[in-house]
Rosetta silent file (secondary structure, phi, psi, omega in degrees, C-alpha in Angstrom):
SEQUENCE: MLGIDGRAARSTWTAALVVLALWLVYHVRSTLFIFILAVLFAYLLAPLVNLLDRFLPARRTHTLALALAYVMLVGMVILGGSLIGPRVVDQAVELEKVFPAKVQGWIDSFQTLVPDSVKTELTKRSSDVIAVLPQILLKFLTLASNLIYLVIIPVLAFFFLKDGRLIRQHILNLVEAGSQRALLDEVLMDVDQLLAHYMRALVLLSVGTFTAYSIFFSVLGVPYGILLGVLGGTLEFIPMVGPLAAAVIILLVTGASGAPLVAVLIFLVGYRMFQDYVASPHFMGQGVELHPVLVLFGVFAGAELAGIAGTFLSVPILALARILYLRIYRARAAGAA
SCORE:     score description
SCORE:     0.000 S_00000001
   1 L     0.000  133.171  178.471    0.005    0.004    0.005 S_00000001
   2 L    59.147   21.017  177.530    1.229    3.472   -0.983 S_00000001
   3 L    71.246   16.532 -179.505    4.428    1.866   -2.302 S_00000001
   4 L   -98.144  124.562  177.267    5.772    1.179    1.209 S_00000001
   5 L   -85.725  127.096 -176.053    7.501   -2.152    1.708 S_00000001
   6 H   -62.711  -42.748 -179.966    6.722   -3.638    5.111 S_00000001
   7 H   -65.300  -41.573  178.051   10.095   -5.324    5.556 S_00000001
   8 H   -65.158  -37.548  178.908   11.993   -2.162    4.621 S_00000001
   9 H   -65.106  -42.469  178.589    9.857   -0.131    6.995 S_00000001
  10 H   -64.435  -40.115  179.063   10.570   -2.511    9.877 S_00000001
  11 H   -64.947  -41.197  178.549   14.295   -2.476    9.121 S_00000001
  12 H   -65.184  -41.270  178.401   14.304    1.321    8.992 S_00000001
  13 H   -62.977  -41.267  178.244   12.388    1.515   12.280 S_00000001
  14 H   -63.388  -44.443  179.159   14.854   -0.902   13.934 S_00000001
  15 H   -62.784  -38.914  178.074   17.837    1.084   12.678 S_00000001
  16 H   -64.784  -38.342  177.813   16.264    4.308   13.973 S_00000001
  17 H   -65.565  -40.170  178.325   15.748    2.728   17.407 S_00000001
  18 H   -63.638  -45.362  177.618   19.377    1.580   17.493 S_00000001
  19 H   -60.901  -42.512  178.633   20.607    5.067   16.568 S_00000001
  20 H   -63.428  -40.629  179.011   18.347    6.609   19.222 S_00000001
  21 H   -64.610  -42.534  178.185   19.650    4.180   21.847 S_00000001
  22 H   -64.992  -36.033  177.122   23.268    4.983   20.968 S_00000001
  23 H   -64.751  -41.983  178.751   22.464    8.707   21.124 S_00000001
  24 H   -66.238  -41.603  179.794   20.935    8.322   24.578 S_00000001
  25 H   -62.110  -39.487 -179.291   23.896    6.252   25.806 S_00000001
  26 H   -65.841  -38.677 -176.918   26.303    8.928   24.627 S_00000001
  27 H   -79.451  -18.223  177.347   24.449   11.714   26.398 S_00000001
  28 L  -113.026   26.026 -174.951   24.131    9.827   29.687 S_00000001
  29 H   -62.029  -34.507  178.812   27.643    8.362   29.552 S_00000001
  30 H   -64.606  -43.561  177.836   28.687    9.991   32.830 S_00000001
  31 H   -65.727  -41.482  177.812   25.768    8.439   34.677 S_00000001
  32 H   -61.887  -37.183  178.858   26.400    5.089   33.035 S_00000001
  33 H   -63.379  -39.474  177.933   30.022    5.219   34.143 S_00000001
  34 H   -63.085  -41.895 -179.904   28.934    5.719   37.747 S_00000001
  35 H   -68.455  -36.071  177.964   26.625    2.698   37.509 S_00000001
  36 H   -66.434  -41.256  176.114   29.366    0.603   35.921 S_00000001
  37 H   -61.965  -36.332  177.747   31.729    1.530   38.758 S_00000001
  38 H   -64.577  -42.059  177.683   29.010    0.524   41.195 S_00000001
  39 H   -62.420  -43.651  179.032   28.705   -2.880   39.506 S_00000001
  40 H   -65.235  -37.951  176.824   32.479   -3.381   39.640 S_00000001
  41 H   -65.327  -36.754  176.319   32.498   -2.320   43.284 S_00000001
  42 H   -62.969  -41.983  177.018   29.752   -4.865   43.958 S_00000001
  43 H   -63.659  -30.940  179.139   31.889   -7.589   42.397 S_00000001
  44 H   -69.453  -37.022 -179.065   34.716   -6.491   44.647 S_00000001
  45 H   -86.432  -16.234 -173.952   32.610   -6.919   47.792 S_00000001
  46 H   -55.759  -43.520  179.081   30.793  -10.057   46.668 S_00000001
  47 H   -59.622  -41.458  178.324   33.355  -12.562   48.069 S_00000001
  48 H   -65.314  -42.167 -179.929   33.195  -10.976   51.532 S_00000001
  49 H   -64.155  -43.870  179.088   29.398  -10.892   51.462 S_00000001
  50 H   -63.778  -37.399  178.030   29.198  -14.532   50.403 S_00000001
  51 H   -64.377  -45.710  179.366   31.657  -15.520   53.139 S_00000001
  52 H   -66.308  -35.604 -179.399   29.643  -13.743   55.830 S_00000001
  53 H   -64.579  -32.874  179.232   26.435  -15.192   54.435 S_00000001
  54 H   -73.604  -31.066 -177.260   27.747  -18.734   54.901 S_00000001
  55 H   -87.424  -18.148  178.898   28.719  -18.161   58.546 S_00000001
  56 L   -75.308  155.619  176.790   25.503  -16.413   59.579 S_00000001
  57 L   -58.877  152.960 -174.768   22.576  -18.523   60.844 S_00000001
  58 L   -63.752  -28.432 -177.605   20.271  -19.836   58.128 S_00000001
  59 L   -77.641  -12.383  178.520   17.340  -17.788   59.367 S_00000001
  60 L   -74.961  153.000 -178.281   19.243  -14.537   58.829 S_00000001
  61 L   -89.559  166.965  178.611   18.666  -12.645   55.594 S_00000001
  62 H   -67.159  -24.680 -179.425   21.188  -11.761   52.911 S_00000001
  63 H   -64.799  -34.801  179.492   20.817   -8.088   53.876 S_00000001
  64 H   -63.826  -41.420  177.129   22.508   -8.705   57.229 S_00000001
  65 H   -63.066  -38.134  177.265   25.609  -10.058   55.500 S_00000001
  66 H   -63.965  -44.647 -178.346   25.624   -6.975   53.259 S_00000001
  67 H   -62.997  -42.653  179.024   25.352   -4.650   56.263 S_00000001
  68 H   -63.811  -40.441  178.565   28.206   -6.404   58.084 S_00000001
  69 H   -61.951  -40.374 -179.547   30.379   -6.252   54.942 S_00000001
  70 H   -71.464  -35.849  176.638   29.803   -2.519   54.621 S_00000001
  71 H   -63.311  -43.187  177.376   30.561   -1.957   58.315 S_00000001
  72 H   -64.284  -39.446  179.310   33.858   -3.824   57.890 S_00000001
  73 H   -63.641  -46.469 -179.963   34.646   -1.842   54.728 S_00000001
  74 H   -62.029  -39.782  177.916   34.023    1.507   56.424 S_00000001
  75 H   -62.226  -41.634  178.812   36.192    0.419   59.348 S_00000001
  76 H   -67.277  -38.126  178.678   39.071   -0.523   57.050 S_00000001
  77 H   -64.945  -43.384  179.293   38.773    2.763   55.122 S_00000001
  78 H   -64.135  -43.251  179.713   38.803    4.794   58.336 S_00000001
  79 H   -63.747  -48.008  179.254   41.750    2.847   59.700 S_00000001
  80 H   -63.734  -39.677  178.898   43.749    3.121   56.482 S_00000001
  81 H   -66.044  -37.200 -179.916   42.907    6.799   56.091 S_00000001
  82 H   -71.590  -28.827 -179.469   43.969    7.603   59.632 S_00000001
  83 H   -84.268  -39.096 -172.239   47.289    5.767   59.217 S_00000001
  84 H  -106.916  -36.184 -172.302   48.255    6.816   55.692 S_00000001
  85 H   -52.580  -52.124 -178.548   46.074    9.806   54.779 S_00000001
  86 H   -60.427  -38.536  179.696   47.827   12.522   56.840 S_00000001
  87 H   -66.894  -40.150  178.981   51.275   11.453   55.652 S_00000001
  88 H   -63.497  -44.278 -179.701   50.175   11.430   52.007 S_00000001
  89 H   -63.771  -45.183 -179.894   48.663   14.913   52.299 S_00000001
  90 H   -60.994  -44.441  179.507   51.744   16.315   54.060 S_00000001
  91 H   -67.290  -35.591  178.440   54.107   14.866   51.463 S_00000001
  92 H   -66.060  -42.240  179.470   51.920   16.115   48.606 S_00000001
  93 H   -65.380  -42.063  179.577   51.869   19.662   50.009 S_00000001
  94 H   -65.223  -42.616  179.888   55.631   19.615   50.571 S_00000001
  95 H   -65.451  -37.176  179.164   56.301   18.269   47.094 S_00000001
  96 H   -63.532  -27.680  178.994   54.060   20.885   45.502 S_00000001
  97 H   -80.129  -34.340 -172.761   56.223   23.594   47.106 S_00000001
  98 H   -90.066  -37.193 -170.106   59.578   22.063   46.107 S_00000001
  99 H   -63.448  -42.682  179.240   58.932   20.541   42.705 S_00000001
 100 H   -56.453  -40.009  179.112   58.300   23.738   40.648 S_00000001
 101 H   -64.761  -38.191  177.417   61.679   25.165   41.674 S_00000001
 102 H   -65.012  -42.801  178.302   63.411   21.953   40.627 S_00000001
 103 H   -62.821  -40.086  178.336   61.668   21.988   37.263 S_00000001
 104 H   -63.699  -36.885  176.897   62.690   25.604   36.756 S_00000001
 105 H   -65.486  -39.313  176.879   66.300   24.641   37.516 S_00000001
 106 H   -64.612  -40.774 -178.854   66.168   21.845   34.912 S_00000001
 107 H   -65.274  -42.371  179.467   64.744   24.255   32.347 S_00000001
 108 H   -63.518  -39.707  178.883   67.453   26.836   33.066 S_00000001
 109 H   -67.614  -37.740 -179.334   70.184   24.184   32.721 S_00000001
 110 H   -69.403  -30.759 -178.421   68.701   22.929   29.493 S_00000001
 111 H   -65.670  -24.099  179.460   68.529   26.417   28.043 S_00000001
 112 L   -72.723  -12.724 -176.686   72.327   26.699   28.106 S_00000001
 113 L  -103.750   -0.508 -174.283   72.533   23.869   25.574 S_00000001
 114 L  -120.882  163.841  179.142   70.070   25.151   22.967 S_00000001
 115 L   -66.792  167.343 -177.196   70.022   28.066   20.491 S_00000001
 116 H   -64.127  -36.252 -179.415   68.607   31.482   21.401 S_00000001
 117 H   -62.594  -38.880  178.054   65.435   30.974   19.371 S_00000001
 118 H   -72.250  -34.012  177.976   64.595   27.873   21.369 S_00000001
 119 H   -60.063  -40.982 -179.096   65.474   29.659   24.608 S_00000001
 120 H   -62.875  -42.970  179.692   62.865   32.297   23.911 S_00000001
 121 H   -66.516  -39.846  178.317   60.197   29.688   23.353 S_00000001
 122 H   -63.647  -38.046  178.096   61.215   27.763   26.474 S_00000001
 123 H   -63.500  -37.018  178.374   61.001   30.921   28.532 S_00000001
 124 H   -68.738  -35.182 -173.936   57.446   31.471   27.355 S_00000001
 125 H   -90.237  -15.124 -171.933   56.460   27.890   28.105 S_00000001
 126 H   -62.741  -39.659 -179.567   58.310   27.390   31.386 S_00000001
 127 H   -63.993  -37.020  178.141   55.662   28.991   33.561 S_00000001
 128 H   -66.511  -41.115 -179.958   53.012   26.751   32.010 S_00000001
 129 H   -63.355  -44.999 -178.458   55.130   23.645   32.583 S_00000001
 130 H   -64.079  -36.026 -179.752   55.780   24.533   36.206 S_00000001
 131 H   -74.001  -32.556 -174.382   52.086   25.146   36.793 S_00000001
 132 H   -83.505  -38.892 -174.134   50.912   21.950   35.092 S_00000001
 133 H   -58.043  -48.184  177.810   53.328   19.343   36.464 S_00000001
 134 H   -62.410  -31.205  178.570   52.262   19.557   40.112 S_00000001
 135 H   -67.914  -39.659  177.263   48.650   19.394   39.016 S_00000001
 136 H   -65.172  -40.787 -178.431   49.324   16.223   37.049 S_00000001
 137 H   -64.132  -36.931 -173.869   51.197   14.707   39.986 S_00000001
 138 L  -105.648   12.007 -177.285   48.402   15.426   42.466 S_00000001
 139 H   -61.068  -40.643 -175.702   45.417   14.961   40.149 S_00000001
 140 H   -65.904  -22.320  178.404   44.476   11.604   41.601 S_00000001
 141 H   -69.168  -30.301 -179.183   44.141   13.129   45.066 S_00000001
 142 H   -69.268  -25.190  178.671   41.253   15.318   43.954 S_00000001
 143 H   -65.293  -29.067 -177.825   39.240   12.221   43.027 S_00000001
 144 L   -69.224  -20.558  179.554   39.142   11.175   46.647 S_00000001
 145 L   -91.501    3.155 -179.490   37.151   14.274   47.529 S_00000001
 146 L   -80.655  115.512 -175.908   34.422   13.547   44.970 S_00000001
 147 H   -66.164  -25.468  179.298   31.267   12.682   46.910 S_00000001
 148 H   -62.193  -45.373 -177.811   29.844   10.761   43.968 S_00000001
 149 H   -73.135  -26.700 -175.599   32.640    8.207   44.175 S_00000001
 150 H   -90.664  -23.884 -174.053   32.565    8.067   47.971 S_00000001
 151 H  -118.525  -54.252 -171.579   28.820    7.895   48.620 S_00000001
 152 H   -68.639  -41.857 -177.832   26.692    7.112   45.591 S_00000001
 153 H   -61.338  -48.519  176.399   28.745    4.214   44.217 S_00000001
 154 H   -61.309  -33.577  177.939   28.712    2.156   47.459 S_00000001
 155 H   -66.412  -46.445  176.651   24.966    2.791   47.791 S_00000001
 156 H   -61.391  -41.124  179.537   24.305    1.591   44.235 S_00000001
 157 H   -62.127  -33.625  177.473   26.580   -1.386   44.800 S_00000001
 158 H   -59.041  -45.549 -179.183   24.494   -2.327   47.860 S_00000001
 159 H   -69.916  -35.931  177.056   21.383   -2.657   45.721 S_00000001
 160 H   -64.111  -40.766  177.553   23.248   -4.588   43.021 S_00000001
 161 H   -67.695  -38.472 -177.682   24.488   -7.048   45.641 S_00000001
 162 H   -70.153  -42.024 -174.333   21.077   -7.317   47.244 S_00000001
 163 L  -115.009   23.694 -177.327   19.059   -7.839   44.058 S_00000001
 164 H   -61.356  -44.839 -179.508   21.727   -9.252   41.723 S_00000001
 165 H   -64.048  -38.593  179.296   20.049  -12.656   41.311 S_00000001
 166 H   -65.982  -41.857  177.987   16.688  -10.997   40.624 S_00000001
 167 H   -62.356  -41.829  178.817   18.224   -8.688   37.990 S_00000001
 168 H   -62.708  -40.645 -179.126   19.861  -11.673   36.301 S_00000001
 169 H   -67.463  -36.931  177.336   16.568  -13.558   36.211 S_00000001
 170 H   -64.647  -36.804  177.484   14.778  -10.566   34.658 S_00000001
 171 H   -66.050  -41.335  177.717   17.428  -10.407   31.942 S_00000001
 172 H   -65.405  -33.786 -179.265   16.932  -14.111   31.178 S_00000001
 173 H   -68.532  -14.183  177.149   13.161  -13.645   31.073 S_00000001
 174 L   -71.241  -17.440 -178.281   13.597  -11.253   28.143 S_00000001
 175 L  -114.291  137.782  179.030   14.470  -14.262   25.961 S_00000001
 176 L   -68.850  153.272 -179.584   12.141  -17.160   25.328 S_00000001
 177 L   -60.265  139.641 -179.719   13.162  -20.617   26.536 S_00000001
 178 L   147.225 -159.471 -175.892   15.374  -22.480   24.095 S_00000001
 179 H   -66.125  -36.557 -179.733   18.860  -22.358   22.640 S_00000001
 180 H   -68.108  -37.222  177.800   19.046  -18.545   22.734 S_00000001
 181 H   -69.046  -38.081  175.976   18.145  -18.428   26.408 S_00000001
 182 H   -63.303  -39.773  177.421   20.726  -21.116   27.189 S_00000001
 183 H   -63.253  -44.108  179.370   23.324  -19.107   25.262 S_00000001
 184 H   -62.434  -39.911  178.879   22.405  -15.939   27.197 S_00000001
 185 H   -62.755  -42.313  178.155   22.661  -17.863   30.471 S_00000001
 186 H   -66.278  -39.435  178.080   26.160  -19.098   29.591 S_00000001
 187 H   -63.434  -42.472  179.081   27.236  -15.608   28.555 S_00000001
 188 H   -65.027  -36.635  176.167   26.008  -14.129   31.831 S_00000001
 189 H   -64.489  -43.806  179.242   27.891  -16.807   33.769 S_00000001
 190 H   -64.343  -41.643  178.837   31.090  -16.051   31.856 S_00000001
 191 H   -63.261  -41.428  179.235   30.654  -12.305   32.399 S_00000001
 192 H   -60.781  -45.713  178.528   30.068  -12.858   36.101 S_00000001
 193 H   -66.560  -39.563 -178.900   33.277  -14.875   36.471 S_00000001
 194 H   -63.040  -50.166 -176.627   35.269  -12.448   34.331 S_00000001
 195 H   -66.853  -36.102  178.259   34.312   -9.321   36.277 S_00000001
 196 H   -64.453  -47.008  178.804   34.809  -11.042   39.638 S_00000001
 197 H   -63.048  -43.376 -174.764   38.311  -12.238   38.643 S_00000001
 198 H   -63.691  -45.685 -177.731   39.199   -8.922   37.043 S_00000001
 199 H   -68.243  -43.846  178.355   38.258   -6.728   40.000 S_00000001
 200 H   -62.519  -38.899  179.033   39.927   -8.952   42.590 S_00000001
 201 H   -66.181  -40.908  179.686   43.068   -9.096   40.461 S_00000001
 202 H   -62.096  -43.013 -179.058   43.163   -5.314   40.056 S_00000001
 203 H   -65.836  -43.904 -179.999   42.854   -4.750   43.798 S_00000001
 204 H   -63.821  -41.217  178.632   45.519   -7.337   44.629 S_00000001
 205 H   -66.867  -38.762  178.905   47.906   -5.879   42.035 S_00000001
 206 H   -66.387  -45.725  177.702   47.256   -2.349   43.288 S_00000001
 207 H   -62.283  -41.417  178.075   47.832   -3.298   46.936 S_00000001
 208 H   -62.662  -40.478  178.588   50.966   -5.197   45.968 S_00000001
 209 H   -65.061  -45.888  178.626   52.306   -2.211   44.032 S_00000001
 210 H   -59.968  -43.150 -179.026   51.622    0.181   46.916 S_00000001
 211 H   -66.036  -46.936 -177.959   53.315   -2.154   49.403 S_00000001
 212 H   -65.048  -44.824  179.987   56.368   -2.841   47.255 S_00000001
 213 H   -63.473  -45.550 -176.836   56.891    0.810   46.328 S_00000001
 214 H   -63.451  -43.642 -179.657   56.420    2.083   49.870 S_00000001
 215 H   -65.729  -45.926 -177.923   58.840   -0.463   51.376 S_00000001
 216 H   -63.341  -46.047 -177.946   61.492    0.050   48.718 S_00000001
 217 H   -67.865  -33.365  177.956   61.375    3.839   48.835 S_00000001
 218 H   -68.765  -42.216  179.555   61.441    3.797   52.649 S_00000001
 219 H   -65.609  -40.929 -178.520   64.457    1.467   52.734 S_00000001
 220 H   -77.615  -13.138 -178.992   66.280    3.502   50.086 S_00000001
 221 L    78.836   26.375  178.611   65.441    6.742   51.826 S_00000001
 222 L   -75.932  127.822  176.430   63.562    8.284   48.896 S_00000001
 223 L   -63.689  155.014  178.892   61.522   11.322   50.011 S_00000001
 224 L    61.153   34.448 -176.024   57.764   11.215   49.523 S_00000001
 225 H   -63.810  -42.370  179.949   57.841    7.407   49.552 S_00000001
 226 H   -65.971  -41.429  178.656   54.269    6.951   50.820 S_00000001
 227 H   -61.866  -43.581  179.051   52.936    9.450   48.282 S_00000001
 228 H   -67.526  -34.282  176.492   54.726    7.677   45.446 S_00000001
 229 H   -65.218  -43.994  177.081   53.443    4.332   46.694 S_00000001
 230 H   -63.456  -40.468  178.240   49.845    5.605   46.693 S_00000001
 231 H   -61.682  -47.143  179.395   50.387    7.071   43.230 S_00000001
 232 H   -63.732  -42.208  179.437   51.724    3.777   41.862 S_00000001
 233 H   -66.965  -36.078  179.824   48.963    1.725   43.452 S_00000001
 234 H   -69.897  -45.823 -178.430   46.242    4.070   42.153 S_00000001
 235 H   -72.005   -9.138  175.074   47.514    4.215   38.584 S_00000001
 236 L   -63.855  -20.279 -179.499   47.702    0.403   38.545 S_00000001
 237 L   -75.509  -15.920  177.861   43.974    0.459   37.784 S_00000001
 238 L   -97.530  115.123 -173.038   44.658    2.019   34.346 S_00000001
 239 L   -59.311  132.667  170.466   46.036   -0.725   32.070 S_00000001
 240 L    60.835  -54.919 -178.265   49.584   -0.299   30.763 S_00000001
 241 H   -68.673  -38.213 -179.381   49.437    3.505   30.472 S_00000001
 242 H   -61.134  -53.016  177.269   48.881    3.971   34.224 S_00000001
 243 H   -60.012  -35.796  178.474   52.014    2.105   35.392 S_00000001
 244 H   -66.369  -44.383  178.123   54.086    3.853   32.704 S_00000001
 245 H   -63.187  -39.102  177.788   52.845    7.276   33.806 S_00000001
 246 H   -63.555  -40.995 -179.911   53.543    6.375   37.445 S_00000001
 247 H   -64.045  -41.365  179.412   57.089    5.313   36.577 S_00000001
 248 H   -63.398  -44.965 -178.766   57.772    8.592   34.728 S_00000001
 249 H   -65.163  -41.406  179.976   56.430   10.691   37.639 S_00000001
 250 H   -62.621  -41.870  178.417   58.408    8.629   40.164 S_00000001
 251 H   -65.633  -38.100  177.688   61.643    9.132   38.205 S_00000001
 252 H   -64.609  -44.990 -179.414   60.992   12.870   37.968 S_00000001
 253 H   -67.936  -37.851  178.710   60.330   13.173   41.698 S_00000001
 254 H   -63.673  -44.201  177.797   63.348   10.978   42.475 S_00000001
 255 H   -63.881  -35.992  179.781   65.592   13.135   40.308 S_00000001
 256 H   -71.349  -29.402 -176.725   64.244   16.288   41.931 S_00000001
 257 H   -88.339   -8.511  179.528   64.797   14.939   45.451 S_00000001
 258 L    81.866   12.089  177.071   68.403   13.821   44.825 S_00000001
 259 L   -73.619  162.843  179.984   67.735   10.135   45.525 S_00000001
 260 L   -65.339  104.948 -172.965   69.732    7.440   43.649 S_00000001
 261 H   -69.343  -36.903 -177.978   68.016    7.519   40.280 S_00000001
 262 H   -65.857  -42.514  179.583   69.703    4.400   38.850 S_00000001
 263 H   -62.168  -41.120  179.654   68.604    2.224   41.771 S_00000001
 264 H   -67.232  -39.797  179.537   65.017    3.433   41.422 S_00000001
 265 H   -63.846  -44.298  178.775   65.069    2.816   37.657 S_00000001
 266 H   -62.207  -42.226  179.551   66.364   -0.761   38.111 S_00000001
 267 H   -63.431  -44.164 -179.058   63.707   -1.430   40.740 S_00000001
 268 H   -62.604  -42.665  179.549   60.901   -0.095   38.529 S_00000001
 269 H   -66.023  -45.833 -179.946   61.994   -2.173   35.537 S_00000001
 270 H   -64.090  -42.559  179.784   62.392   -5.327   37.634 S_00000001
 271 H   -66.741  -37.440  179.066   59.080   -4.878   39.426 S_00000001
 272 H   -63.666  -40.264  178.674   57.287   -4.185   36.142 S_00000001
 273 H   -65.500  -42.181  176.764   58.622   -7.413   34.638 S_00000001
 274 H   -63.275  -41.635 -177.999   57.520   -9.352   37.729 S_00000001
 275 H   -66.285  -43.652 -174.192   54.104   -7.700   37.679 S_00000001
 276 H   -78.597  -32.985 -172.867   53.461   -8.247   33.960 S_00000001
 277 H  -106.399  -12.135 -179.177   54.873  -11.744   33.546 S_00000001
 278 H  -121.804  -62.924 -172.575   54.265  -13.378   36.963 S_00000001
 279 H   -68.133  -50.280 -176.364   51.756  -11.604   39.186 S_00000001
 280 H   -63.078  -47.641  176.734   49.256  -10.344   36.614 S_00000001
 281 H   -61.379  -33.824 -179.482   48.852  -13.657   34.696 S_00000001
 282 H   -68.558  -45.801 -177.221   48.488  -15.509   38.005 S_00000001
 283 H   -77.517  -35.754  179.822   45.798  -13.233   39.453 S_00000001
 284 H   -70.007  -29.571  179.216   43.948  -12.603   36.220 S_00000001
 285 L    69.825 -147.223 -177.865   43.668  -16.321   35.505 S_00000001
 286 L   -94.895    4.645 -174.421   42.059  -17.417   32.291 S_00000001
 287 L   -74.907  -41.503 -176.558   39.388  -14.717   32.210 S_00000001
 288 L  -108.878   93.339 -178.933   41.294  -11.930   30.452 S_00000001
 289 L  -112.684   78.918 -177.191   43.173  -13.436   27.510 S_00000001
 290 L  -120.308  139.024  177.024   43.911  -10.413   25.362 S_00000001
 291 L   -67.415  142.951  179.372   46.950   -9.768   23.217 S_00000001
 292 H   -55.295  -34.930  178.889   49.040   -6.773   24.401 S_00000001
 293 H   -63.254  -40.938  179.444   48.535   -5.053   21.029 S_00000001
 294 H   -67.341  -36.940  177.164   44.775   -5.329   21.468 S_00000001
 295 H   -63.670  -44.786  178.104   45.052   -3.996   25.016 S_00000001
 296 H   -61.449  -41.715  177.540   47.061   -0.991   23.786 S_00000001
 297 H   -60.986  -43.756 -179.961   44.519   -0.337   21.071 S_00000001
 298 H   -64.417  -40.480 -179.900   41.700   -0.503   23.607 S_00000001
 299 H   -63.034  -48.185 -178.655   43.475    1.817   26.036 S_00000001
 300 H   -69.647  -40.419  178.169   44.193    4.495   23.427 S_00000001
 301 H   -65.894  -40.712  177.088   40.799    4.174   21.783 S_00000001
 302 H   -63.822  -38.270  177.351   39.080    4.328   25.160 S_00000001
 303 H   -65.311  -37.825  179.950   41.059    7.426   26.123 S_00000001
 304 H   -70.776  -34.143 -178.094   40.086    9.116   22.888 S_00000001
 305 H   -83.871  -39.763 -172.045   36.398    8.256   23.297 S_00000001
 306 H  -140.184   19.367  175.699   35.880    8.699   27.038 S_00000001
 307 H    66.718 -139.542 -178.040   39.087    9.911   28.677 S_00000001
 308 H   -64.179  -36.347  177.807   40.172    8.216   31.910 S_00000001
 309 H   -61.228  -39.341  178.790   36.893    6.316   32.122 S_00000001
 310 H   -66.440  -39.448  178.640   37.549    4.835   28.680 S_00000001
 311 H   -67.380  -37.756  179.881   41.045    3.692   29.564 S_00000001
 312 H   -67.266  -38.337 -175.950   39.803    2.083   32.782 S_00000001
 313 H   -91.297   -5.217 -173.464   36.945    0.214   31.067 S_00000001
 314 H   -61.527  -46.849 -176.014   38.792   -0.689   27.873 S_00000001
 315 H   -66.465  -49.911  177.993   40.165   -4.048   29.038 S_00000001
 316 H   -62.127  -34.058  179.040   36.934   -5.428   30.576 S_00000001
 317 H   -66.763  -43.233  177.533   34.927   -4.275   27.552 S_00000001
 318 H   -64.343  -38.590  178.064   37.316   -6.020   25.164 S_00000001
 319 H   -65.651  -38.535  177.172   37.258   -9.143   27.339 S_00000001
 320 H   -64.530  -42.186  177.706   33.458   -9.093   27.341 S_00000001
 321 H   -62.078  -38.532  177.204   33.423   -8.748   23.569 S_00000001
 322 H   -64.360  -42.673  178.834   35.781  -11.712   23.319 S_00000001
 323 H   -62.400  -45.764 -179.174   33.536  -13.834   25.540 S_00000001
 324 H   -62.326  -42.856  179.729   30.442  -12.926   23.519 S_00000001
 325 H   -62.035  -46.958 -177.559   32.213  -13.720   20.237 S_00000001
 326 H   -64.812  -39.959 -179.794   33.478  -17.106   21.465 S_00000001
 327 H   -65.889  -42.859  179.016   30.078  -18.134   22.857 S_00000001
 328 H   -66.867  -40.057  179.560   28.256  -17.227   19.639 S_00000001
 329 H   -63.400  -43.256  179.422   30.914  -18.929   17.532 S_00000001
 330 H   -68.066  -36.750  179.360   30.726  -22.136   19.574 S_00000001
 331 H   -66.263  -41.139  177.786   26.932  -22.133   19.516 S_00000001
 332 H   -68.211  -38.128  178.462   26.887  -21.786   15.723 S_00000001
 333 H   -64.813  -40.077  178.871   29.554  -24.461   15.335 S_00000001
 334 H   -66.060  -39.517  178.783   27.550  -26.842   17.554 S_00000001
 335 H   -65.836  -39.391  178.802   24.373  -26.089   15.564 S_00000001
 336 H   -66.754  -35.878 -179.900   26.159  -26.747   12.266 S_00000001
 337 L   -69.844    0.000    0.000   27.572  -30.034   13.590 S_00000001
């Protein structure tokens, strides 16, 4: 009727809905990132909640285990903040006062080795460099004061932990019983295992980095050792680029403080090799099997699309895509056989 093809109209309507959905996702990307962080935080707390749930009496509800887990978490945060927080803040304030003068000294020394035309340009840019470097060094500290990350994410994670099984069942109910529902169930199981392994591995690697850096810098007598340890542990959450940025900042601070630069460089290289070839494969397990080239592509593409959030989520998103591809491929191969 009227020269309109029904199949073409349905295809056009479906394509329009997909474009609309992508447009909405783009415009609410900040909110989605908060919810994704809440889901990852829930996976981080899930082992503790399950452990408490097994030890509580059978008549107790799952909510009690959640409440106890959150009480223990708050206690650990308060204890760690009281022990480490003041020292980190003091070292950061002291470094912010000393570091610009050191950078200015490096620039002045470098200017003696370059032509006059380059000296003029360096003089114009030196004030910008001095102003930006301390901000880059202390940028991660400002995230700790963000109430969204400190309050809203744990609250959302509480509801995800409380109603996770119900949410999973609702997702399965969207698909009719049969091979497609079985495939969706297997994919959800794989995703659940992947995210749980990934988050626990990230936390263990981050804690290990903070401990190793803090002990080494304290033994070697490097100033700002606790601050550098917190910096290294925090940037461990950003794949590949984070540890590299931490190493560069640590070498700059070490050079500015007069500590033995060669010893610090050898330690960083040795620890990175241990972390990448021993610790990370052991903790990650079989869940994240991505080629380093693919990881680098994901990190840079994620940074270009969504900044720090994109770099942080690049590896789990690529791993999820790999799981989905393998499950669909195996299902089609089984159907063809």
